[in-house]
MIMAR-861499 format. One line per 5 residues: number of its first residue (from 0); their letters; for each residue x, y, z of N, C-alpha, C. Coordinates in steps of 0.2 Angstrom, whole numbers. Example, Ala and Ser with C-alpha at 12.3 -4.5 7.8 and 13.67 -1.06 7.14 Angstrom:
! MIMAR-861499
0	as	66:-28:39:62:-22:39:66:-16:39 ~ 64:-11:35:68:-5:36:64:0:39
***
This chain:
! MIMAR-861499
0	madat	224:519:-211:232:521:-208:237:519:-213 ~ 243:522:-214:248:522:-219:251:517:-218 ~ 255:514:-223:260:508:-223:266:511:-220 ~ 268:508:-214:274:511:-211:282:507:-214 ~ 281:504:-220:286:502:-223:293:504:-222
5	sfhsv	298:503:-220:304:507:-220:307:506:-228 ~ 311:511:-231:316:510:-236:323:512:-233 ~ 327:509:-238:335:511:-237:337:512:-243 ~ 343:517:-244:347:518:-249:352:514:-248 ~ 352:510:-256:358:505:-256:363:507:-263
10	rvhdg	368:510:-261:373:513:-267:376:506:-270 ~ 376:505:-274:379:500:-279:384:502:-284 ~ 391:499:-285:396:502:-289:397:496:-292 ~ 397:497:-300:395:490:-305:402:489:-308 ~ 408:495:-305:414:492:-309:415:500:-313
15	eawht	410:502:-314:410:508:-318:407:514:-317 ~ 402:513:-313:398:519:-312:394:517:-306 ~ 391:522:-302:387:521:-296:378:522:-297 ~ 376:517:-294:368:517:-295:365:517:-287 ~ 359:522:-287:358:523:-279:350:518:-281
20	ldvqe	349:514:-276:343:511:-275:338:512:-270 ~ 333:513:-268:327:514:-263:325:507:-262 ~ 328:503:-258:326:496:-256:322:495:-250 ~ 315:491:-252:312:490:-244:317:486:-240 ~ 315:489:-233:318:485:-227:316:477:-227
25	ganlr	322:472:-227:320:465:-227:321:461:-234 ~ 322:466:-239:323:462:-245:329:460:-244 ~ 329:454:-249:337:451:-250:340:455:-256 ~ 347:455:-254:350:461:-259:351:457:-265 ~ 353:451:-266:354:446:-272:347:447:-277
30	rvllr	342:448:-275:336:448:-278:336:456:-279 ~ 336:460:-277:337:467:-278:340:470:-282 ~ 348:466:-282:351:469:-288:351:465:-294 ~ 347:459:-295:346:457:-302:341:460:-304 ~ 333:462:-300:329:466:-302:330:472:-306
35	hdlsp	337:475:-303:340:481:-306:345:480:-311 ~ 345:473:-313:350:472:-318:359:474:-317 ~ 358:474:-311:365:473:-308:368:467:-305 ~ 371:463:-309:371:457:-306:376:455:-303 ~ 376:451:-297:383:451:-294:388:445:-296
40	ytrwt	384:441:-301:388:437:-305:392:439:-310 ~ 398:434:-312:401:434:-320:396:431:-325 ~ 399:434:-330:396:429:-337:397:422:-335 ~ 402:419:-332:403:412:-333:399:410:-326 ~ 396:413:-321:392:410:-315:385:413:-316
45	etanc	384:417:-322:377:420:-323:370:414:-323 ~ 372:407:-325:368:402:-326:371:396:-320 ~ 378:395:-319:381:391:-316:381:393:-308 ~ 374:395:-305:375:397:-298:368:393:-293 ~ 368:393:-288:364:388:-284:358:392:-284
50	ggrgl	355:398:-286:349:402:-287:348:404:-280 ~ 353:407:-275:351:411:-270:352:407:-264 ~ 353:400:-265:355:397:-258:360:398:-254 ~ 366:400:-254:371:401:-250:376:397:-252 ~ 376:392:-257:379:385:-256:386:385:-262
55	catcg	387:391:-269:389:391:-273:397:397:-271 ~ 393:401:-269:399:407:-266:400:411:-274 ~ 396:411:-278:397:415:-285:393:422:-284 ~ 388:423:-279:386:430:-280:390:434:-275 ~ 396:434:-273:399:439:-268:401:446:-271
60	vrfde	401:450:-264:400:457:-266:405:460:-260 ~ 407:466:-261:411:468:-255:405:475:-253 ~ 407:477:-246:404:483:-244:408:487:-241 ~ 407:494:-240:409:499:-236:409:495:-229 ~ 403:494:-226:404:493:-221:399:488:-220
65	ppvpt	401:481:-220:397:475:-220:392:474:-214 ~ 387:471:-217:383:468:-211:384:463:-206 ~ 382:462:-201:386:457:-196:383:451:-201 ~ 388:445:-201:386:440:-203:382:436:-201 ~ 377:432:-203:373:428:-200:373:420:-203
70	hwhdr	377:420:-210:377:414:-213:384:411:-213 ~ 385:405:-211:392:402:-211:397:403:-215 ~ 394:405:-220:400:407:-226:401:413:-226 ~ 396:417:-224:398:426:-222:402:426:-216 ~ 401:422:-211:404:421:-205:413:420:-207
75	laary	413:416:-210:420:413:-214:424:420:-217 ~ 419:422:-222:422:428:-226:424:433:-223 ~ 420:435:-218:422:441:-214:427:440:-210 ~ 429:435:-207:436:432:-202:440:434:-208 ~ 442:432:-214:447:430:-219:447:435:-224
80	gyprl	441:441:-224:442:447:-229:441:445:-237 ~ 436:439:-237:432:437:-243:426:441:-244 ~ 426:441:-250:418:444:-252:412:441:-248 ~ 406:444:-247:401:443:-244:396:439:-249 ~ 391:434:-248:388:431:-252:380:436:-252
85	scqit	379:439:-258:373:444:-257:368:441:-257 ~ 366:434:-258:360:429:-257:359:429:-249 ~ 365:431:-245:364:430:-239:363:436:-234 ~ 363:444:-238:361:448:-236:353:450:-236 ~ 351:454:-229:345:456:-229:346:464:-228
90	vdrpl	342:467:-232:344:474:-233:341:478:-226 ~ 343:478:-221:341:482:-215:344:489:-213 ~ 347:491:-217:350:499:-217:353:501:-223 ~ 356:507:-223:358:508:-230:366:506:-231 ~ 366:503:-236:371:500:-238:377:502:-245
95	tvyll	382:502:-244:386:503:-251:389:498:-252 ~ 388:496:-260:389:488:-261:395:489:-268 ~ 399:485:-268:403:484:-274:403:478:-277 ~ 401:478:-283:401:471:-286:408:470:-291 ~ 410:464:-290:416:462:-292:416:457:-299
100	pdkni	418:462:-303:418:459:-310:425:455:-311 ~ 429:455:-306:435:450:-307:435:447:-301 ~ 433:439:-301:433:436:-294:437:428:-295 ~ 438:426:-288:440:420:-290:435:416:-288 ~ 433:410:-292:428:407:-292:430:399:-293
105	wggrv	429:394:-288:430:389:-288:437:387:-290 ~ 442:391:-286:449:391:-286:453:393:-292 ~ 448:397:-296:452:401:-301:449:407:-303 ~ 454:412:-307:451:418:-307:447:419:-314 ~ 440:424:-313:435:423:-318:436:430:-320
110	se	437:434:-326:434:441:-327:431:441:-332 ~ 427:446:-334:423:448:-339:426:446:-345
***
């Protein structure tokens, strides 16, 4: 019997160009981005982050139509219009993702 694994198209804008990825359903968005050299981090937070545990808020991304928030930080982010944590997003449908090269991190603006 054939494998019934579903894949979804994830379109990612890195600030300069669009990238289209075929992503297996259930994959973690942060891991997918990193695997494709599309980092959700800035150069400052590339090494100073929590490793995808939802604690540091440095892997924020924006969406055209964001998934329903399940993590406490994402619920607050959705409420106030802040970026969503890519480490807390499970790919369960097609997504359009915008990486943020210019972010507010720990109270200050960080640019590339």
